[in-house]
C-alpha positions in Angstrom: 8.2 184.9 144.6 9.1 181.7 142.8 9.7 178.9 145.3 12.6 176.5 144.9 11.5 173.3 143.1 13.4 170.1 142.2 13.7 171.3 138.7 15.1 174.6 139.9 17.6 172.8 142.1 18.8 170.7 139.2 19.1 173.7 137.0 21.1 175.6 139.5 23.5 172.6 139.9 24.2 172.5 136.2 24.5 176.3 136.2 27.1 176.3 138.9 29.4 174.2 136.8 28.9 176.4 133.8 29.3 179.5 135.9 32.8 178.5 137.1 34.2 179.2 133.6 32.3 182.6 133.5 33.6 183.8 136.8 36.9 184.7 135.3 35.1 186.8 132.7 33.3 188.6 135.5 36.6 189.7 137.0 37.8 190.8 133.6 34.8 193.0 133.2 35.7 194.9 136.3 33.2 193.1 138.6 35.4 192.8 141.6 33.5 192.0 144.7 33.5 194.7 147.4 34.4 193.8 151.0 31.4 192.0 152.6 30.0 193.6 155.7 29.3 191.5 158.7 25.5 191.7 158.5 25.0 192.7 154.8 26.3 190.3 152.2 27.4 191.8 148.9 26.8 189.7 145.7 28.5 190.2 142.4 27.3 189.6 138.9 29.5 188.2 136.2 29.4 187.3 132.5 31.1 188.1 129.2 32.3 191.7 128.9 31.2 191.6 125.2 29.3 189.2 122.9 29.5 189.5 119.1 26.4 188.9 117.1 26.2 187.5 113.6 24.9 190.2 111.3 21.2 189.9 110.3 21.2 187.9 107.1 19.7 189.0 103.8 17.6 185.8 103.8 16.9 183.1 106.3 17.0 183.2 110.1 19.7 185.0 112.0 22.3 183.0 113.9 21.9 183.2 117.6 24.5 183.5 120.4 24.1 182.9 124.2 24.8 185.3 127.0 25.1 183.7 130.5 24.9 185.9 133.6 26.2 184.6 136.9 25.8 185.5 140.5 28.7 185.2 142.9 28.6 184.9 146.7 32.1 185.5 148.1 31.5 183.7 151.4 34.0 180.9 152.1 31.8 179.3 154.7 30.2 176.5 152.7 28.0 175.5 155.7 26.6 178.8 156.9 27.6 181.4 154.3 24.5 181.1 152.1 21.9 183.8 151.8 18.5 182.5 153.0 16.0 184.8 151.3 14.1 185.9 148.2 15.8 188.1 145.6 14.9 189.8 142.3 17.2 190.4 139.4 16.4 193.0 136.8 17.9 193.2 133.3 17.5 196.6 131.5 17.3 195.7 127.8 16.6 199.2 126.6 20.2 199.7 125.7 20.1 197.0 123.0 16.8 198.1 121.3 17.3 198.1 117.6 20.7 196.3 118.0 19.7 192.9 119.3 16.6 190.7 120.0 16.8 189.1 123.4 14.9 186.0 124.5 15.2 184.0 127.7 16.5 180.5 127.6 13.4 179.1 129.3 14.8 175.7 130.1 17.9 177.1 131.7 16.2 180.1 133.3 12.7 179.0 134.4 12.3 181.8 137.0 12.7 184.6 134.4 10.3 186.6 132.2 10.6 189.5 129.8 8.1 192.4 129.7 8.9 195.1 127.2 12.5 196.2 127.6 12.9 194.6 131.0 13.7 191.1 132.1 13.0 190.0 135.7 14.2 186.9 137.4 12.9 185.9 140.9 14.5 183.2 143.0 15.4 182.2 146.5 18.7 181.4 148.2 22.3 182.3 147.1 24.9 179.8 148.2 28.7 180.4 148.5 30.5 180.5 145.2 29.1 181.1 141.7 25.8 180.1 140.3 23.9 180.8 137.1 21.6 183.8 137.3 20.0 183.9 133.8 20.8 182.7 130.3 19.7 184.7 127.2 19.5 183.8 123.5 20.5 186.9 121.5 20.4 187.6 117.7 21.1 190.7 115.7 17.9 192.8 115.3 16.4 193.1 111.8 17.7 196.3 110.2 20.7 196.6 112.5 23.9 197.7 111.0 27.4 196.1 111.2 29.1 197.7 114.2 25.9 198.6 116.0 26.4 198.1 119.8 24.5 198.4 123.0 24.5 197.3 126.6 22.4 195.2 129.0 22.5 196.5 132.6 22.0 194.1 135.5 20.9 195.0 139.0 19.6 193.0 142.0 17.4 193.6 145.0 16.9 191.7 148.2 16.1 192.5 151.8 19.4 192.3 153.8 21.7 192.0 150.8 23.5 194.3 148.3 24.2 193.5 144.6 27.0 195.1 142.6 25.6 196.2 139.2 27.0 194.7 136.0 27.0 195.7 132.3 27.5 193.4 129.3 27.8 194.7 125.7 26.3 193.2 122.5 27.8 194.2 119.2 26.7 193.3 115.7 29.5 191.9 113.6 33.1 191.3 114.6 36.1 189.3 113.6 35.9 185.5 113.4 39.4 184.1 113.8 39.7 180.6 112.6 42.8 178.4 113.1 43.6 176.1 110.3 44.7 172.5 111.0 48.3 171.7 110.1 49.2 168.3 108.4 51.7 167.2 111.0 53.6 163.9 110.9 52.4 162.2 114.1 54.6 159.1 114.3 58.0 160.3 115.4 61.3 159.3 116.8 63.3 161.4 119.4 65.0 164.3 117.8 62.5 164.6 114.9 61.8 168.2 113.9 59.1 169.5 111.7 57.9 173.0 110.7 54.7 174.4 112.0 53.6 177.2 109.6 50.7 178.4 111.8 47.9 179.7 109.5 44.7 181.4 110.4 41.9 183.3 108.8 39.5 186.1 109.7 36.1 185.0 108.4 34.2 187.6 110.3 32.5 190.9 109.3 35.1 193.2 110.9 38.9 193.4 111.1 40.9 192.3 114.1 43.3 194.7 115.8 46.2 192.4 116.7 46.0 188.7 117.5 47.1 186.6 120.4 48.7 183.3 119.2 48.5 180.6 121.9 50.8 177.6 121.9 50.6 174.7 124.4 52.6 171.5 124.3 53.2 168.6 126.7 56.5 167.6 128.3 57.9 165.5 125.4 57.7 168.4 122.8 59.6 171.6 122.4 59.6 174.8 120.3 63.1 176.0 120.7 62.4 179.6 119.5 61.7 182.1 122.3 60.3 185.3 120.7 60.5 188.7 122.3 56.8 189.3 121.7 55.9 186.0 123.4 55.7 185.2 127.1 56.2 181.6 128.4 55.4 179.5 131.4 56.3 175.9 132.2 54.4 173.8 134.7 56.0 173.3 138.1 58.1 170.1 137.8 57.0 169.0 141.3 53.3 169.0 140.3 51.6 165.9 138.9 50.7 167.2 135.5 51.6 166.8 131.9 54.5 169.3 132.2 52.8 171.8 129.8 54.7 174.7 128.3 52.5 177.6 127.4 53.3 180.5 125.1 51.2 183.6 124.5 52.4 185.7 121.5 51.0 189.1 120.9 51.2 189.8 117.1 50.6 193.3 116.0 48.7 194.3 112.9 45.3 194.9 111.3 44.0 191.4 110.3 41.3 192.1 107.7 38.0 190.4 107.4 38.1 187.8 104.7 41.9 187.5 104.7 44.2 184.6 105.6 47.5 184.9 107.4 50.5 182.8 108.2 53.7 183.2 110.2 56.5 185.0 108.5 58.8 182.2 109.7 57.3 178.8 110.6 57.8 177.5 114.1 59.9 174.4 114.7 58.2 171.6 116.6 60.6 169.0 118.1 60.2 165.6 119.7 62.7 165.6 122.5 64.4 162.6 124.1 61.5 162.6 126.7 58.8 162.2 124.1 56.3 159.3 124.1 52.6 160.3 124.0 52.3 164.1 123.5 49.9 166.8 122.4 50.3 170.2 120.8 47.5 172.8 121.0 47.6 176.0 118.9 44.9 178.7 118.9 44.2 182.3 117.8 42.3 185.0 119.6 42.0 188.8 119.1 44.6 190.5 121.3 43.3 192.3 124.3 44.3 192.8 127.9 41.3 190.9 129.0 42.1 187.9 126.8 45.7 187.9 127.9 44.7 187.9 131.6 42.2 185.1 131.1 44.8 182.9 129.3 47.5 183.6 131.9 45.2 182.3 134.6 47.4 183.6 137.3 50.5 181.6 136.2 53.9 183.3 136.1 55.2 184.1 132.6 58.6 185.2 131.3 59.2 187.1 128.1 61.3 185.6 125.4 64.6 187.3 124.3 64.7 186.3 120.6 63.3 188.0 117.5 59.8 189.2 116.9 57.1 186.7 115.7 55.2 188.2 112.8 52.2 187.1 110.7 51.9 188.0 107.0 49.1 187.7 104.5 48.9 184.2 103.0 46.7 185.8 100.3 45.6 189.4 99.6 42.9 190.2 101.8 42.7 200.8 111.2 40.8 197.7 112.5 38.1 198.0 115.1 38.4 195.6 118.0 35.4 193.3 118.7 34.4 190.0 120.2 34.8 186.8 118.2 31.7 185.6 116.3 32.5 182.0 116.8 35.1 181.2 119.5 34.8 177.5 119.0 37.0 177.3 115.9 39.9 179.3 117.3 42.0 176.3 118.4 43.4 173.1 116.8 45.4 170.3 118.3 47.6 167.4 117.3 48.6 164.2 119.0 52.0 162.6 118.6 53.4 159.1 119.3 57.2 158.9 119.6 59.0 155.6 119.4 60.7 155.7 122.8 61.2 153.8 126.0 61.0 154.4 129.8 62.8 152.3 132.3 60.7 151.8 135.4 63.0 150.5 138.2 61.5 149.1 141.4 63.1 149.6 144.7 62.6 147.9 148.1 63.9 148.3 151.6 65.5 146.5 154.5 63.9 146.8 157.9 64.6 145.2 161.3 62.7 144.9 164.5 61.8 142.6 167.4 58.6 140.7 167.7 55.7 143.0 168.4 57.5 146.1 167.2 56.5 148.4 164.4 58.8 149.4 161.5 58.4 151.7 158.5 59.3 150.6 155.0 59.8 152.8 151.9 59.2 151.2 148.5 58.1 152.0 145.0 59.8 152.7 141.7 61.6 155.4 139.7 61.3 156.3 136.0 64.9 156.3 134.8 63.7 157.5 131.4 64.4 158.7 128.9 60.7 159.1 128.2 58.0 160.5 130.3 54.7 158.6 130.2 51.4 160.4 130.2 48.0 159.1 129.2 46.8 162.5 128.1 43.7 161.4 126.3 42.4 158.5 128.3 43.5 159.6 131.7 44.3 156.0 132.6 46.8 155.1 135.3 50.2 154.4 134.0 51.3 151.6 136.2 50.7 149.7 139.4 53.1 148.9 142.3 52.3 145.3 143.4 53.5 144.7 147.0 53.5 141.3 148.7 53.9 141.5 152.5 56.8 139.5 154.0 56.0 136.5 156.1 55.9 137.2 159.8 54.7 140.8 159.3 51.3 142.6 158.9 50.5 146.0 157.5 49.5 148.5 160.2 49.1 151.5 158.0 49.2 151.9 154.2 49.2 154.8 151.7 45.7 155.9 150.8 46.3 155.1 147.2 46.9 151.5 147.9 44.1 148.9 148.1 44.3 145.5 149.9 43.8 142.4 147.8 44.0 138.6 148.4 47.2 136.7 148.1 46.4 135.8 144.5 45.4 139.4 143.6 41.7 139.1 143.8 39.3 141.8 145.0 39.0 142.1 148.8 36.2 144.0 150.3 37.8 144.4 153.7 40.2 147.3 153.4 40.8 147.9 157.2 42.4 144.7 158.4 45.9 143.6 157.3 46.1 141.9 153.9 48.8 139.7 152.3 49.1 141.9 149.2 48.5 145.5 148.1 48.1 147.2 144.7 49.1 150.9 144.4 48.3 152.7 141.2 50.1 155.7 139.8 48.1 158.5 138.2 47.9 159.2 134.5 51.4 160.7 134.4 54.9 159.5 135.4 57.6 162.0 134.5 61.1 161.1 133.7 63.1 161.2 137.0 59.9 160.8 139.0 57.9 157.7 140.1 55.8 156.5 143.0 57.1 156.6 146.6 55.1 154.6 149.1 55.5 154.3 152.9 54.1 151.3 154.8 54.1 150.8 158.5 54.4 147.1 159.4 54.0 145.2 162.7 56.5 142.3 163.2 54.3 139.5 164.3 57.0 136.9 164.3 60.7 137.5 164.1 61.9 135.6 161.0 65.4 136.0 159.6 65.4 137.1 155.9 61.7 137.1 155.2 61.0 139.0 152.0 58.1 140.4 150.0 58.2 141.3 146.3 57.8 144.9 145.1 56.9 144.9 141.4 56.0 147.7 139.1 53.8 146.4 136.3 51.0 147.2 134.0 47.7 148.0 135.7 46.2 144.8 134.2 47.2 141.9 136.3 46.8 139.3 133.5 49.0 141.4 131.3 51.7 142.7 133.6 54.3 143.8 131.0 54.9 147.5 130.7 54.8 148.1 126.9 57.3 150.9 127.0 59.9 149.3 129.4 62.9 147.6 127.7 64.3 146.2 131.0 61.7 144.1 132.7 64.4 142.5 134.9 64.6 145.5 137.2 60.8 145.8 137.6 61.0 143.8 140.8 62.8 144.5 144.1 62.2 143.1 147.6 61.4 144.3 151.1 63.7 142.3 153.4 62.7 141.8 157.0 65.4 141.1 159.6 67.9 140.2 156.9 71.3 138.8 157.7 73.6 141.7 158.8 70.6 143.8 160.0 71.2 142.9 163.7 69.6 140.4 165.9 66.1 141.7 165.4 66.1 143.6 168.7 65.9 147.0 167.1 62.4 148.4 167.2 63.1 151.5 165.2 62.2 152.4 161.6 63.6 151.3 158.3 67.2 151.7 157.2 68.1 153.2 153.9 66.9 151.1 151.0 69.4 148.4 150.4 68.4 147.8 146.8 69.0 151.4 145.9 66.5 151.1 143.1 68.4 148.5 141.3 65.7 145.9 141.5 68.2 143.2 142.3 67.0 141.1 145.2 69.3 140.5 148.2 67.6 137.1 148.6 65.2 135.2 146.4 61.5 135.8 147.1 59.8 133.3 149.5 56.2 133.2 148.2 55.5 136.0 145.8 52.7 134.9 143.4 53.3 134.9 139.7 51.4 137.9 138.1 51.3 136.0 134.8 49.3 133.2 136.3 47.2 135.1 138.9 43.6 136.0 138.1 42.7 139.6 137.4 43.0 141.8 140.4 40.8 144.5 138.8 38.5 145.9 141.5 34.8 146.2 141.2 33.4 149.5 140.0 32.8 150.6 143.6 36.4 149.7 144.6 38.0 151.3 141.5 36.2 154.6 142.2 38.2 155.0 145.5 41.5 153.4 144.7 43.0 156.7 143.7 46.5 157.6 142.4 49.8 158.0 144.2 50.4 158.4 147.9 51.4 161.7 149.6 55.0 160.7 149.1 54.7 160.6 145.3 57.2 162.8 143.5 56.2 164.4 140.3 54.6 161.4 138.6 51.4 161.2 140.5 48.2 163.2 141.0 44.5 163.3 140.2 42.6 164.7 137.3 41.4 163.2 134.0 43.0 163.2 130.6 42.0 165.0 127.5 38.9 163.7 125.8 39.4 161.5 122.8 38.1 164.3 120.6 37.7 168.0 121.0 39.7 170.7 122.8 40.8 171.4 126.4 40.9 174.6 128.2 44.2 176.4 127.6 45.1 176.4 131.3 43.8 173.5 133.3 44.4 172.3 136.8 43.7 168.9 138.4 43.3 170.8 141.7 40.7 173.1 140.2 38.8 170.0 138.9 38.9 168.4 142.4 37.8 171.6 144.0 34.9 172.0 141.6 33.7 168.4 142.3 34.0 169.0 146.0 32.1 172.3 145.7 29.3 170.6 143.8 28.9 168.0 146.6 28.9 170.8 149.3 26.5 172.9 147.2 24.0 170.0 146.8 24.0 169.3 150.5 23.6 173.0 151.4 20.9 173.5 148.8 18.8 170.6 150.2 19.1 171.9 153.7 18.2 175.4 152.7 15.3 174.3 150.6 14.0 172.2 153.5 14.2 175.2 155.8 12.5 177.5 153.3 9.8 174.9 152.8 
């Protein structure tokens, strides 16, 4: 058996990330994991249900495709759910003889070898979750005909474990749906509408039997038509995301190889009153139950009630269904910048208590709109709440997203003892009507009448505090008032009263010693600090949450989730630790 080596461990780590995307395909191929017996674990293979191969060319080398097979351990016990033993995987290649030539991706699959019509991979240890089992490079066999097809059968064997067999199909030729880029006007004002005559081509070697048009647009955009052959879903408004609307439209017809098609009636893309930075993604896939299930990703969809969306030939061009020859050109995207504003309004609180008592204060800001603000591409935080602690008080507990700084806003390594000032970042999105809600617990060290601390919502850069989209900077600052006049004699040890400023940002009393952000040195943390500063607190409503933005170039997955990204990252950490422990035990 092949022992676990540092190279193998690194390979498996990379494979586990890639395997996450293939796991959905495993379920689509019918590879549901059986119930796991108490003493005999059951492992499941996954991978693409079908892979299309470019036909063998008349001259030159054939184009290759990749087939990745994954192995899934359903145990939810990250600490003790791994299989500690040797195992052997066997790939029967006889079914694709004359159809495809199969080679092992040696760098990705160092524990595999091919002998005749059989590939064998030997390894040790199967940890909870999904991992890469083997990667193959496949090309159409010389002399193979368009439409020729065959299967690779996958089985596994290990003492004390069971493997669910899996089959993946290779087919020569297929449709190659290509979405054409539209020449959108990208500098907009609210209310602007423009036509979107979606156009796509089939550049493959076989016809496509029906297509699935996928549309996805962020919160500031809208397509008012709701077609009866489309189903729609909108992100939960309480979740910290870009507020995506997703439409999946099943368009019937035989879409011939070599032909180009466009919508019978162009879509209307509108910049709403919420628009600021927005993105529109539009893609085309061959229609199938498996494809629809994958793109739904478990989200609830509702069918439209309007007319039927149809596609007609843009130029003259019973189809056989097949996998797409090149799935990387199926989607296009466009970014829009709308001339708009968002009014961020700070709010403070009024709290009272006797010396030595503890009080809670709620502070933060709301986005009064009209625009939502989302840094889709960069993933940068939108704004920072800058809180100066009132004299006579000290912070006992703070939101996790807030970091302690010095009085003049400089980096402070000590995050455990009370500080005079706190910076609390939002995430990369702040929706209209949402904001950042923060709760601090303060200890009243000295009863002072009317002590106040500034609560300012500003740009994340301390030296450049102006919010570029906010037309009303006068309401960006409010105050936390401690034992103000009319709040009693200070003998009340209870919590905070309702916020006296009501989000207006108008102070009840002038600030006592709030530093001027314009003149303060940069409070930007060191790299080690910024990696842990985080986004909004648990009390954030709508506008906060983790997750990165879209890359500056390229596409994103149609359905993405910040929670899934965090879980994947956490899983990688757990996997690495478990793998090291298991490798040490095996050694």
